C-alpha positions as CSV (number, residue, x, y, z in Angstrom):
1,X,-103.6,-136.9,-33.1
2,X,-104.0,-137.0,-36.9
3,X,-106.1,-140.0,-38.2
4,X,-105.7,-141.2,-41.8
5,X,-107.9,-144.0,-43.2
6,X,-106.3,-145.6,-46.2
7,X,-108.6,-148.5,-46.7
8,X,-110.1,-146.9,-49.9
9,X,-106.7,-145.7,-51.2
10,X,-105.1,-147.8,-54.0
11,X,-102.3,-149.9,-52.5
12,X,-99.6,-148.3,-54.7
13,X,-100.5,-144.8,-53.3
14,X,-100.8,-145.7,-49.6
15,X,-97.2,-145.5,-48.4
16,X,-96.4,-142.2,-50.1
17,X,-99.7,-140.7,-48.7
18,X,-98.9,-142.0,-45.2
19,X,-95.3,-140.8,-45.3
20,X,-96.5,-137.3,-46.4
21,X,-99.0,-137.2,-43.6
22,X,-96.4,-138.3,-41.1
23,X,-93.9,-135.7,-42.3
24,X,-96.6,-133.0,-41.7
25,X,-96.8,-133.9,-38.0
26,X,-95.2,-131.8,-35.3
27,X,-92.5,-133.4,-33.1
28,X,-94.2,-135.5,-30.4
29,X,-97.4,-136.0,-32.3
30,X,-98.7,-139.3,-33.7
31,X,-100.4,-140.5,-36.8
32,X,-103.3,-142.9,-36.3
33,X,-103.5,-145.1,-39.3
34,X,-106.6,-147.1,-40.2
35,X,-105.9,-149.9,-42.6
36,X,-107.3,-153.2,-43.9
37,X,-104.3,-155.2,-42.7
38,X,-101.6,-154.9,-40.1
39,X,-99.2,-152.3,-41.4
40,X,-96.0,-154.2,-40.3
41,X,-94.2,-153.6,-43.7
42,X,-94.8,-149.9,-43.3
43,X,-93.5,-150.1,-39.7
44,X,-90.2,-151.8,-40.9
45,X,-89.9,-149.2,-43.7
46,X,-90.3,-146.3,-41.4
47,X,-88.0,-147.8,-38.7
48,X,-85.2,-148.2,-41.3
49,X,-85.7,-144.9,-43.3
50,X,-87.5,-142.3,-41.2
51,X,-85.3,-140.9,-38.4
52,X,-88.2,-139.0,-36.8
53,X,-90.3,-142.2,-36.3
54,X,-90.4,-143.3,-32.7
55,X,-90.5,-147.1,-33.3
56,X,-90.6,-147.8,-29.5
57,X,-94.0,-146.0,-29.3
58,X,-95.6,-147.9,-32.2
59,X,-98.9,-149.7,-31.4
60,X,-101.2,-151.7,-33.5
61,X,-104.5,-153.4,-32.9
62,X,-107.0,-155.3,-35.0
63,X,-110.5,-154.0,-34.4
64,X,-112.3,-156.2,-37.0
65,X,-111.3,-158.5,-39.8
66,X,-111.0,-155.5,-42.2
67,X,-109.8,-152.9,-39.7
68,X,-106.4,-152.4,-38.2
69,X,-105.5,-149.2,-36.3
70,X,-101.9,-148.4,-35.8
71,X,-100.2,-145.5,-34.0
72,X,-97.1,-144.1,-35.6
73,X,-95.5,-141.6,-33.2
74,X,-93.0,-138.9,-34.2
75,X,-90.1,-138.3,-31.8
76,X,-90.4,-135.2,-29.7
77,X,-88.3,-132.2,-30.5
78,X,-84.9,-131.9,-28.9
79,X,-85.1,-129.1,-26.2
80,X,-82.4,-127.3,-24.4
81,X,-83.1,-125.5,-21.1
82,X,-80.8,-123.5,-18.8
83,X,-81.1,-124.6,-15.2
84,X,-80.2,-121.0,-14.1
85,X,-83.2,-119.6,-16.0
86,X,-85.8,-121.7,-14.1
87,X,-87.7,-119.7,-11.6
88,X,-89.5,-122.1,-9.2
89,X,-87.7,-123.0,-6.0
90,X,-86.8,-125.3,-4.4
91,X,-88.2,-127.5,-7.2
92,X,-88.4,-126.4,-10.9
93,X,-89.7,-128.8,-13.5
94,X,-87.3,-128.6,-16.4
95,X,-89.6,-130.1,-19.1
96,X,-93.2,-129.8,-17.7
97,X,-95.5,-132.6,-18.8
98,X,-92.7,-134.7,-20.3
99,X,-91.1,-138.0,-19.3
100,X,-88.8,-138.7,-17.7
101,X,-89.7,-136.0,-15.1
102,X,-86.6,-133.8,-14.8
103,X,-86.4,-131.4,-11.8
104,X,-83.9,-128.8,-10.8
105,X,-83.6,-128.7,-7.0
106,X,-82.1,-125.6,-5.4
107,X,-81.6,-125.5,-1.6
108,X,-80.1,-122.9,0.7
109,X,-77.5,-124.1,3.3
110,X,-79.3,-126.0,6.0
111,X,-82.5,-126.4,4.0
112,X,-84.0,-129.9,3.8
113,X,-86.7,-131.6,1.7
114,X,-88.9,-133.8,4.1
115,X,-88.6,-137.5,3.7
116,X,-90.7,-138.9,0.9
117,X,-90.7,-141.6,-1.8
118,X,-91.4,-141.8,-5.5
119,X,-93.0,-145.3,-6.0
120,X,-92.7,-146.8,-9.5
121,X,-89.7,-144.6,-10.3
122,X,-86.0,-144.9,-10.6
123,X,-84.2,-141.7,-9.5
124,X,-80.9,-140.2,-10.6
125,X,-79.5,-137.2,-8.7
126,X,-76.6,-135.2,-10.2
127,X,-75.1,-132.5,-7.9
128,X,-74.3,-129.5,-10.0
129,X,-73.0,-127.3,-7.2
130,X,-72.7,-127.1,-3.4
131,X,-72.7,-130.1,-1.0
132,X,-75.7,-132.3,-0.1
133,X,-76.4,-134.9,2.6
134,X,-78.7,-137.3,0.9
135,X,-80.7,-139.5,3.4
136,X,-81.8,-142.7,1.8
137,X,-83.8,-144.8,4.3
138,X,-81.2,-145.3,7.1
139,X,-78.2,-144.4,5.0
140,X,-76.7,-140.9,4.5
141,X,-74.6,-140.1,1.4
142,X,-72.4,-137.1,1.2
143,X,-72.5,-135.6,-2.3
144,X,-70.0,-133.2,-3.9
145,X,-70.3,-131.4,-7.2
146,X,-70.2,-133.8,-10.1
147,X,-71.4,-136.8,-8.0
148,X,-74.2,-138.9,-9.5
149,X,-76.3,-141.3,-7.5
150,X,-79.1,-143.7,-8.7
151,X,-81.6,-145.3,-6.5
152,X,-85.0,-147.0,-6.4
153,X,-87.9,-144.5,-5.8
154,X,-89.5,-146.7,-3.3
155,X,-86.8,-145.7,-0.8
156,X,-87.4,-142.8,1.6
157,X,-85.3,-139.8,0.4
158,X,-84.5,-136.5,2.1
159,X,-81.9,-134.2,0.7
160,X,-80.3,-131.6,3.0
161,X,-78.1,-128.8,1.7
162,X,-74.8,-128.6,3.7
163,X,-74.0,-125.5,1.6
164,X,-76.1,-123.6,-1.0
165,X,-76.8,-126.4,-3.5
166,X,-78.2,-127.1,-6.9
167,X,-79.0,-130.6,-8.2
168,X,-80.6,-132.1,-11.2
169,X,-83.0,-135.0,-10.6
170,X,-84.3,-137.4,-13.2
171,X,-87.4,-139.4,-12.1
172,X,-87.8,-142.2,-14.7
173,X,-90.8,-144.5,-14.8
174,X,-89.6,-147.9,-13.7
175,X,-89.7,-150.4,-16.6
176,X,-90.7,-154.0,-16.2
177,X,-87.1,-154.9,-16.7
178,X,-86.1,-153.0,-13.5
179,X,-88.1,-155.4,-11.4
């Protein structure tokens, strides 16, 4: 993370200096700004005018009467991956280390993933090809190509391939709004 202390910079020069430092960041990085006041006007300016600014990730805290520290994150780069080029089986992490966790699941006919859960996650399964029997607790769903199912990660899940199958799973961190 790049840190920029602008407390000694004349007020008229602050925003241009900050915007220049932000523009120099790589996608997914953040600018830590040290200021003598809460930089809310800068937040609003960037939210309105800087497409790369990730306003949802903005944080600000007052550390002393003359020191505010704010984090201005830059949106991550858009990435495209081919599911067919992923090598790991049965699970291949599409974007390692990034959220939401995205996994390509490839199972041979008759192969099953043992029952398990993903606490604090919401799960989306999209069946790309094949046929899956998806056990969710005491319920079994039959999935065909193009089917999408969403469920709470606290549920016990166990997919079984009826035929050779490929699915895309998205494991999103449950927000406080999800309950």
